[in-house]
N, C-alpha and C positions, 0 to 999 in steps of 0.2 A: 712478178711469179711469183717466181723464185723464191727470197724471200718467203710468202706465203705456202709453198711446198713443205718448205723446210721446219716450220714453226708447225706443219701439219702434223706434219713427220714427229719431230720434236712430243711436242703432246700426245700423241699414240705411244712413242717409249714411256714419257711419265707413269700413263695414263698403264700397259700390262705391267710398271717397275709396281706400281704402286696396289696392281690385280693384285702379281704375287703377294708382295709383303703381306699383302690382309689377307690371303686362303695359307700362307703360311702361321700365320700369324692364330689363325683361327688349330690349325694342325698344331699346333707348339701347344696353346692351350689345354685342349682337348689329350695332348698327353700329358702332359706334367701339371694341367692350371687344378682345382677344386673338382671335386668328381672327374676328374681322368685316369685314364687306362695304367696311371701305377698307383690310383688306393684305391684299383677297382681288383686289380693284383693284391696289394697289398691284404685288400679286406675278401680275398677270397681264401689266400694262404690261412687266414686269424680262423676261413668259417674249416675250413679242414682239420684247422688244429683242435677246438673246439668241440666241432662233431671225434674227433676219433678220442677226444676225452672221456664224451660223454657214453662213445660205448665201451670207453674200461670201465668208471660208475657203473653202466648197466652188465658189465659180466662181473665186476667185481658184488655188486646186489644181488645179483643170482645167487654167484654159490653163498653167501651171505644167507639169503632165507632158504636152501637147500641144508645146508647145516644147523640155522635154527628147526626147520623141521625135522631134520637129525634128529637132533636135540631134544624134542613133543616124544612122538615117534616107538624113536629105538631106543630101551638102557644100552648098549653096548659102548654107545657112544657119547653118554651124559657121561660113562665107566673112565671114555678115553678122554675126554674132557677134563673131568675132574682132576684124572691120576696128569695131566699135563700142567696144569695150574700146584701141584704139588699136594693132592688128597691123597688117599688111601682109606682100606676095610680096617676096623675096629680089629686092634690089636697086632697090624700088621705096620715091621720097618720097613722105614724108603731112606734107603742111601739115595744121595747126588753127588753126584759126581759132574768136579766142575768143567765146562767143557773145555774143548784141546784153543789153547792160545795159537796162533801163527806166528811165529819169529820171524 
């Protein structure tokens, strides 16, 4: 009889150990396994970086569209752009100085 109780107690202990190991394995796989928490965190970081890049590109695109509209309608904007490119009016002498180099 004492032997039966000892065997039953031993089986219960084995069952609980097995159950704890299975739950721990499932937890470990959900944390580091494919599609787990670490991959989700990495994907969120990448999404934030891509969203920031999209926002930057949208701002850049809006600025360029404003420049295009100004060049289409504003003669002064056209002249400023042409002067930046080195163009001048007829019979106008343009002096181009070298840019300051920082030593």
